[in-house]
FIGUKOL-812765 format. One record per residue (C-alpha): x, y, z; residue number from 1. Coordinates in Angstrom, 1 decimal. Example, Ala and Ser with C-alpha at 12.3 -4.5 7.8 and 13.67 -1.06 7.14 Angstrom:
FIGUKOL-812765
[[12.3, -4.5, 7.8], 1];
[[13.7, -1.1, 7.1], 2];
end
This chain:
FIGUKOL-812765
[[28.2, 51.9, 42.4], 1];
[[31.1, 52.1, 40.2], 2];
[[34.7, 52.9, 39.8], 3];
[[35.8, 56.4, 39.7], 4];
[[38.4, 57.2, 37.2], 5];
[[40.4, 60.3, 38.2], 6];
[[44.0, 61.4, 39.1], 7];
[[44.5, 58.4, 41.5], 8];
[[44.9, 55.0, 39.9], 9];
[[41.6, 53.2, 39.2], 10];
[[40.8, 50.1, 37.3], 11];
[[40.8, 52.1, 34.0], 12];
[[44.3, 53.5, 34.6], 13];
[[45.6, 50.1, 35.7], 14];
[[44.6, 48.5, 32.4], 15];
[[46.2, 51.4, 30.3], 16];
[[49.4, 50.9, 32.5], 17];
[[49.4, 47.3, 31.9], 18];
[[49.1, 47.5, 28.2], 19];
[[51.9, 50.1, 28.1], 20];
[[54.3, 48.1, 30.3], 21];
[[55.5, 45.4, 27.8], 22];
[[56.7, 48.2, 25.6], 23];
[[58.9, 49.6, 28.3], 24];
[[60.3, 46.2, 29.8], 25];
[[61.2, 43.2, 27.8], 26];
[[60.9, 40.9, 30.9], 27];
[[57.3, 42.1, 31.5], 28];
[[56.6, 41.8, 27.8], 29];
[[57.6, 38.1, 27.9], 30];
[[55.6, 37.5, 31.1], 31];
[[52.5, 39.0, 29.6], 32];
[[53.0, 36.9, 26.4], 33];
[[53.0, 33.7, 28.4], 34];
[[50.1, 34.8, 30.5], 35];
[[48.2, 35.7, 27.3], 36];
[[48.9, 32.2, 25.9], 37];
[[47.9, 30.4, 29.1], 38];
[[44.5, 32.3, 29.1], 39];
[[43.8, 31.5, 25.5], 40];
[[44.6, 27.7, 25.8], 41];
[[42.6, 27.4, 29.0], 42];
[[39.4, 29.1, 27.8], 43];
[[36.5, 26.6, 26.9], 44];
[[36.2, 25.9, 23.3], 45];
[[39.5, 27.6, 22.5], 46];
[[41.7, 24.5, 22.5], 47];
[[44.1, 24.7, 19.3], 48];
[[43.3, 21.9, 16.9], 49];
[[45.7, 19.0, 17.0], 50];
[[47.7, 18.3, 13.9], 51];
[[45.9, 16.2, 11.3], 52];
[[48.4, 13.3, 11.6], 53];
[[47.3, 13.1, 15.4], 54];
[[43.7, 13.6, 15.3], 55];
[[42.0, 10.4, 16.6], 56];
[[39.6, 8.9, 14.0], 57];
[[36.8, 8.6, 16.6], 58];
[[36.7, 12.4, 16.8], 59];
[[35.1, 12.5, 13.3], 60];
[[31.5, 11.1, 13.5], 61];
[[30.3, 9.4, 10.5], 62];
[[28.0, 11.5, 8.1], 63];
[[24.3, 10.5, 7.4], 64];
[[23.8, 7.8, 4.7], 65];
[[23.3, 9.7, 1.6], 66];
[[22.6, 6.8, -0.6], 67];
[[19.3, 7.3, -2.4], 68];
[[16.9, 4.4, -1.8], 69];
[[14.0, 3.3, -3.9], 70];
[[10.7, 3.4, -2.1], 71];
[[7.6, 1.2, -2.1], 72];
[[4.1, 1.4, -0.8], 73];
[[2.5, -1.5, 1.2], 74];
[[-0.7, -2.8, -0.3], 75];
[[-1.8, -5.1, 2.4], 76];
[[-1.1, -4.8, 6.2], 77];
[[1.1, -7.5, 7.7], 78];
[[4.5, -8.2, 9.3], 79];
[[7.9, -7.6, 8.2], 80];
[[9.9, -10.9, 8.5], 81];
[[13.3, -11.4, 10.0], 82];
[[14.1, -13.6, 7.0], 83];
[[12.6, -14.1, 3.6], 84];
[[10.3, -16.8, 4.7], 85];
[[6.6, -16.8, 5.6], 86];
[[7.4, -18.9, 8.8], 87];
[[10.0, -16.4, 9.9], 88];
[[9.4, -14.3, 13.0], 89];
[[7.9, -10.9, 12.5], 90];
[[9.9, -7.7, 13.2], 91];
[[7.2, -5.2, 13.1], 92];
[[3.7, -4.9, 11.7], 93];
[[3.3, -2.4, 8.8], 94];
[[-0.1, -1.1, 7.7], 95];
[[-1.6, -0.7, 4.2], 96];
[[-0.4, 2.5, 2.7], 97];
[[2.9, 2.7, 4.6], 98];
[[5.9, 4.1, 2.6], 99];
[[9.0, 1.9, 3.0], 100];
[[12.6, 2.3, 1.8], 101];
[[14.1, -0.6, -0.2], 102];
[[17.4, -1.8, 1.3], 103];
[[19.9, -3.3, -1.2], 104];
[[20.7, -6.8, -0.3], 105];
[[22.8, -9.4, -2.0], 106];
[[20.3, -12.0, -1.3], 107];
[[17.6, -12.3, -4.1], 108];
[[14.8, -13.2, -1.6], 109];
[[13.0, -15.3, -4.0], 110];
[[9.9, -13.0, -4.4], 111];
[[10.9, -11.1, -1.2], 112];
[[12.2, -7.5, -0.8], 113];
[[14.2, -6.2, 2.0], 114];
[[12.8, -2.9, 3.3], 115];
[[13.3, -0.3, 6.2], 116];
[[10.7, 1.7, 8.1], 117];
[[11.2, 5.5, 8.7], 118];
[[13.2, 4.8, 11.8], 119];
[[15.2, 2.1, 10.0], 120];
[[13.7, -1.2, 11.4], 121];
[[14.4, -3.6, 8.8], 122];
[[12.8, -6.8, 7.6], 123];
[[11.6, -8.7, 4.5], 124];
[[8.3, -8.4, 2.8], 125];
[[6.6, -10.4, -0.1], 126];
[[6.9, -8.5, -3.4], 127];
[[3.3, -9.1, -4.0], 128];
[[2.5, -6.7, -1.2], 129];
[[4.2, -3.8, -2.6], 130];
[[3.7, -1.2, -5.2], 131];
[[5.7, 1.7, -6.8], 132];
[[4.8, 5.1, -5.3], 133];
[[4.3, 6.6, -8.7], 134];
[[1.7, 4.0, -9.6], 135];
[[0.1, 4.5, -6.1], 136];
[[-0.1, 8.1, -6.7], 137];
[[-1.9, 7.7, -10.0], 138];
[[-4.6, 5.6, -8.4], 139];
[[-4.9, 8.4, -5.7], 140];
[[-5.4, 11.2, -8.2], 141];
[[-7.9, 9.1, -10.2], 142];
[[-10.0, 8.5, -6.9], 143];
[[-10.1, 12.2, -6.1], 144];
[[-7.1, 12.4, -3.7], 145];
[[-8.1, 9.4, -1.8], 146];
[[-6.0, 6.5, -1.0], 147];
[[-6.9, 3.2, -2.7], 148];
[[-6.9, 1.4, 0.6], 149];
[[-10.0, 3.4, 1.5], 150];
[[-12.2, 1.7, -1.1], 151];
[[-15.1, -0.1, 0.0], 152];
[[-17.9, -2.1, -1.7], 153];
[[-21.5, -0.9, -1.4], 154];
[[-24.6, -2.9, -2.2], 155];
[[-28.5, -2.9, -1.6], 156];
[[-29.4, -4.4, 1.8], 157];
[[-32.7, -4.8, 3.5], 158];
[[-35.0, -1.9, 3.8], 159];
[[-34.4, -0.5, 0.3], 160];
[[-31.1, 1.2, 1.5], 161];
[[-27.6, 1.4, -0.1], 162];
[[-25.1, 0.4, 2.4], 163];
[[-21.2, 0.4, 2.4], 164];
[[-19.1, -2.0, 4.2], 165];
[[-17.5, -0.1, 7.1], 166];
[[-15.3, -2.2, 9.3], 167];
[[-14.1, -0.8, 12.5], 168];
[[-11.4, 1.8, 12.0], 169];
[[-12.5, 2.7, 8.4], 170];
[[-11.6, 6.5, 8.0], 171];
[[-14.1, 8.6, 6.6], 172];
[[-17.1, 6.1, 7.0], 173];
[[-18.8, 7.9, 9.9], 174];
[[-22.1, 9.7, 10.2], 175];
[[-22.3, 12.9, 8.2], 176];
[[-19.3, 11.9, 6.0], 177];
[[-19.5, 12.3, 2.3], 178];
[[-18.9, 9.7, -0.1], 179];
[[-18.9, 8.9, -3.9], 180];
[[-20.7, 6.0, -5.3], 181];
[[-18.8, 4.7, -8.3], 182];
[[-21.8, 3.8, -10.5], 183];
[[-21.7, 4.9, -14.3], 184];
[[-20.4, 8.2, -13.0], 185];
[[-19.5, 9.4, -9.6], 186];
[[-22.6, 9.9, -7.5], 187];
[[-22.3, 12.0, -4.5], 188];
[[-23.8, 10.5, -1.4], 189];
[[-23.8, 11.0, 2.6], 190];
[[-23.7, 8.7, 5.3], 191];
[[-26.8, 9.1, 7.4], 192];
[[-26.6, 6.2, 9.7], 193];
[[-24.2, 3.5, 11.1], 194];
[[-25.9, 0.2, 11.3], 195];
[[-25.0, -3.6, 11.3], 196];
[[-26.6, -6.7, 9.9], 197];
[[-26.4, -10.2, 11.3], 198];
[[-24.9, -13.2, 9.2], 199];
[[-27.6, -15.5, 9.8], 200];
[[-25.3, -18.5, 9.1], 201];
[[-22.4, -17.5, 11.4], 202];
[[-24.2, -15.0, 13.8], 203];
[[-21.7, -12.4, 13.4], 204];
[[-22.7, -8.7, 12.8], 205];
[[-21.3, -6.8, 10.0], 206];
[[-20.9, -3.0, 10.3], 207];
[[-22.3, -0.7, 7.6], 208];
[[-22.6, 3.0, 6.7], 209];
[[-26.1, 3.7, 5.3], 210];
[[-26.1, 6.0, 2.4], 211];
[[-28.9, 8.6, 1.7], 212];
[[-29.6, 6.9, -1.7], 213];
[[-32.6, 4.7, -1.9], 214];
[[-32.9, 1.3, -3.6], 215];
[[-35.6, -1.1, -4.4], 216];
[[-36.3, -3.4, -1.3], 217];
[[-34.4, -6.6, -1.0], 218];
[[-34.5, -9.4, 1.5], 219];
[[-30.8, -10.0, 1.7], 220];
[[-27.6, -8.2, 0.8], 221];
[[-27.5, -8.2, -3.0], 222];
[[-23.8, -8.7, -3.9], 223];
[[-24.4, -9.0, -7.6], 224];
[[-25.3, -5.2, -7.8], 225];
[[-22.3, -3.9, -5.9], 226];
[[-20.2, -1.1, -6.8], 227];
[[-17.3, 0.6, -5.2], 228];
[[-17.4, 3.7, -2.8], 229];
[[-14.8, 6.0, -2.0], 230];
[[-15.1, 8.4, 1.2], 231];
[[-14.9, 12.0, 0.8], 232];
[[-12.4, 13.5, -1.5], 233];
[[-12.8, 15.2, -4.8], 234];
[[-15.0, 13.6, -7.6], 235];
[[-13.3, 10.4, -8.9], 236];
[[-12.1, 10.2, -12.4], 237];
[[-12.5, 6.5, -12.7], 238];
[[-14.4, 5.1, -15.6], 239];
[[-16.8, 2.0, -15.0], 240];
[[-16.6, -0.9, -17.5], 241];
[[-19.7, -2.7, -18.3], 242];
[[-19.4, -6.5, -17.0], 243];
[[-21.3, -8.8, -19.5], 244];
[[-21.1, -12.2, -21.1], 245];
[[-18.4, -13.1, -23.6], 246];
[[-18.2, -15.7, -26.5], 247];
[[-14.4, -15.8, -26.9], 248];
[[-13.0, -16.1, -30.4], 249];
[[-10.3, -18.7, -31.3], 250];
[[-7.4, -16.3, -30.8], 251];
[[-8.6, -15.7, -27.1], 252];
[[-9.1, -19.3, -26.5], 253];
[[-5.5, -20.2, -27.7], 254];
[[-4.0, -17.5, -25.5], 255];
[[-5.8, -18.9, -22.4], 256];
[[-4.7, -22.4, -23.4], 257];
[[-1.0, -21.3, -23.6], 258];
[[-1.3, -19.2, -20.3], 259];
[[-2.8, -22.1, -18.5], 260];
[[0.3, -24.4, -19.0], 261];
[[2.1, -22.2, -16.7], 262];
[[-0.6, -21.7, -14.0], 263];
[[-2.2, -25.2, -13.4], 264];
[[-1.0, -28.0, -11.1], 265];
[[0.6, -29.9, -13.9], 266];
[[3.0, -27.2, -15.3], 267];
[[4.1, -27.7, -18.9], 268];
[[1.9, -30.8, -19.4], 269];
[[-1.3, -31.5, -21.1], 270];
[[-2.8, -32.2, -17.7], 271];
[[-2.4, -28.5, -16.9], 272];
[[-5.5, -27.9, -19.1], 273];
[[-8.3, -26.5, -16.8], 274];
[[-11.5, -28.5, -16.3], 275];
[[-13.6, -25.3, -16.4], 276];
[[-13.2, -21.8, -17.8], 277];
[[-15.7, -19.0, -17.3], 278];
[[-15.6, -15.9, -19.6], 279];
[[-16.7, -12.4, -19.1], 280];
[[-16.4, -9.1, -21.0], 281];
[[-15.3, -5.7, -19.7], 282];
[[-16.9, -3.4, -22.2], 283];
[[-15.8, -3.8, -25.7], 284];
[[-12.0, -3.8, -25.2], 285];
[[-11.3, -6.3, -22.4], 286];
[[-11.9, -9.8, -21.4], 287];
[[-11.9, -12.1, -18.3], 288];
[[-11.2, -15.8, -18.0], 289];
[[-11.6, -17.7, -14.7], 290];
[[-9.7, -21.0, -14.8], 291];
[[-10.4, -24.0, -12.5], 292];
[[-8.3, -27.1, -12.0], 293];
[[-9.6, -30.0, -9.6], 294];
[[-7.3, -30.1, -6.5], 295];
[[-9.1, -31.5, -3.5], 296];
[[-7.9, -31.5, 0.1], 297];
[[-10.3, -32.7, 2.7], 298];
[[-8.3, -31.3, 5.5], 299];
[[-8.5, -27.7, 4.3], 300];
[[-11.7, -28.0, 2.4], 301];
[[-9.9, -27.0, -0.9], 302];
[[-11.7, -28.2, -3.9], 303];
[[-9.8, -26.5, -6.7], 304];
[[-6.9, -24.6, -7.7], 305];
[[-8.0, -21.3, -9.4], 306];
[[-6.6, -18.5, -11.4], 307];
[[-7.8, -15.8, -13.7], 308];
[[-6.6, -13.7, -16.6], 309];
[[-7.5, -10.3, -18.0], 310];
[[-6.9, -9.4, -21.6], 311];
[[-7.3, -6.3, -23.9], 312];
[[-7.5, -5.7, -27.4], 313];
[[-4.3, -4.7, -29.1], 314];
[[-4.7, -3.7, -32.8], 315];
[[-6.4, -6.6, -34.5], 316];
[[-5.8, -9.1, -31.7], 317];
[[-5.6, -9.7, -27.9], 318];
[[-2.8, -9.3, -25.3], 319];
[[-2.7, -10.4, -21.7], 320];
[[-2.8, -7.6, -19.1], 321];
[[-2.6, -9.4, -15.8], 322];
[[-3.2, -12.5, -13.8], 323];
[[-4.8, -13.4, -10.5], 324];
[[-3.5, -16.5, -8.6], 325];
[[-3.2, -19.4, -8.6], 326];
[[-4.9, -19.7, -5.3], 327];
[[-6.7, -22.5, -3.5], 328];
[[-10.5, -22.4, -3.4], 329];
[[-13.3, -24.2, -1.6], 330];
[[-15.7, -23.6, -4.6], 331];
[[-16.7, -26.8, -6.4], 332];
[[-16.1, -26.9, -10.2], 333];
[[-17.8, -25.7, -12.3], 334];
[[-18.1, -22.7, -10.0], 335];
[[-15.2, -20.3, -10.4], 336];
[[-13.3, -18.9, -7.4], 337];
[[-14.1, -15.3, -8.5], 338];
[[-16.9, -13.7, -10.7], 339];
[[-16.4, -9.9, -11.7], 340];
[[-19.2, -7.7, -10.4], 341];
[[-17.6, -4.3, -11.3], 342];
[[-14.6, -3.1, -13.1], 343];
[[-13.0, 0.5, -13.4], 344];
[[-10.2, 1.9, -15.5], 345];
[[-8.1, 5.0, -14.6], 346];
[[-6.1, 7.2, -16.9], 347];
[[-7.9, 6.3, -20.0], 348];
[[-6.9, 2.6, -19.8], 349];
[[-9.1, 0.3, -21.9], 350];
[[-8.9, -2.6, -19.3], 351];
[[-9.7, -2.8, -15.6], 352];
[[-7.4, -0.9, -13.2], 353];
[[-9.6, -1.8, -10.2], 354];
[[-11.7, -5.0, -9.9], 355];
[[-14.6, -5.8, -7.5], 356];
[[-14.9, -9.5, -7.4], 357];
[[-17.3, -11.8, -5.8], 358];
[[-15.1, -14.4, -4.2], 359];
[[-17.3, -17.7, -4.2], 360];
[[-16.7, -20.3, -1.7], 361];
[[-18.6, -23.7, -0.8], 362];
[[-21.2, -22.1, 1.3], 363];
[[-20.9, -18.4, 0.9], 364];
[[-19.4, -15.3, -0.9], 365];
[[-17.7, -12.2, -0.1], 366];
[[-16.7, -9.0, -2.2], 367];
[[-12.9, -8.2, -2.6], 368];
[[-11.2, -5.4, -4.1], 369];
[[-8.1, -6.0, -6.5], 370];
[[-5.8, -3.5, -8.1], 371];
[[-3.6, -3.9, -11.1], 372];
[[0.1, -3.6, -10.5], 373];
[[2.4, -4.3, -13.5], 374];
[[1.3, -7.8, -14.9], 375];
[[-0.7, -9.0, -11.9], 376];
[[-3.7, -8.0, -9.9], 377];
[[-3.4, -8.0, -6.1], 378];
[[-6.2, -8.1, -3.5], 379];
[[-6.3, -4.8, -1.3], 380];
[[-9.6, -5.5, 0.7], 381];
[[-11.2, -8.7, 1.9], 382];
[[-14.8, -8.2, 2.2], 383];
[[-17.4, -9.5, 4.7], 384];
[[-18.3, -13.3, 4.4], 385];
[[-21.9, -14.0, 3.8], 386];
[[-22.3, -17.8, 4.3], 387];
[[-22.3, -20.5, 6.7], 388];
end
């Protein structure tokens, strides 16, 4: 169906007549002008804009926050706090490796930083749990594109096998996964089995990934021969530093004495001198000193206050690289709180960037992984506890 346009007036002819009418009759022309104005102002989306002076402020939505924020990476999982206080309620749990925005705040925080998640949930986090993304990326590149939080200790276990600690939820540590054993050079391996071993003291079972690399039989996990393992990724570019004995020279002894005055329980006093110091060398260019002060607390089992220092050679002398602690420890003096098992440098550094430390306690030990950030080392992995 359609309209026939012919000699009689159809729709087409009516439209032509209507357009011509205003030119012939002023009253009709004014009428059509008013009608056209009515149609234009009534159509959706065609309202004329109000004068600028009459436009309500609410009609202009605020634009997005264009302020560029600094960003940080979380080293250890835990909560963001409502206030910069360890006893303050938690706002949200954040996982290790999470990228957060730094929120400028007038409060200094006293070792705390105010941050925001991707969906702008805000809270406070200890500065010791954070690292700059650029530094974090350098570690990732050195580890073959793998995040440092995936590092795990591996050591010989019963049955002549190499095993890597694989707590539940560890990405990449499953059957048929590939891995790199960071010995003197990156040694490729595969995980051929998932097994668990019982801690005969506590009865708990620890989960392991068994590597396809043999080792001489042992009767018990041999923590002293541990190395780091990174799952999958490209070949790591880390360099292992030999851990050995050290006979410190007078300059190094003096540097430790000065540093101890700011770390011990009697800060600034002669009583701050540690009761015990254990030394170690990292290759030819770096040194380790573990310091112990007596500080007993029967309620918690604390036996000492412990700290450790890392140094590197600078020209003809030594300079301090970083510090651990001070922390409370149940190890009894002269046993230190930590003993280095393996050390690794990245990017050509002559000192350890990553430390695999045996954490010594009153009745047992565990292997923890520490990462260098600025002038401190921070723990990024707590190992299985072997003890009663």
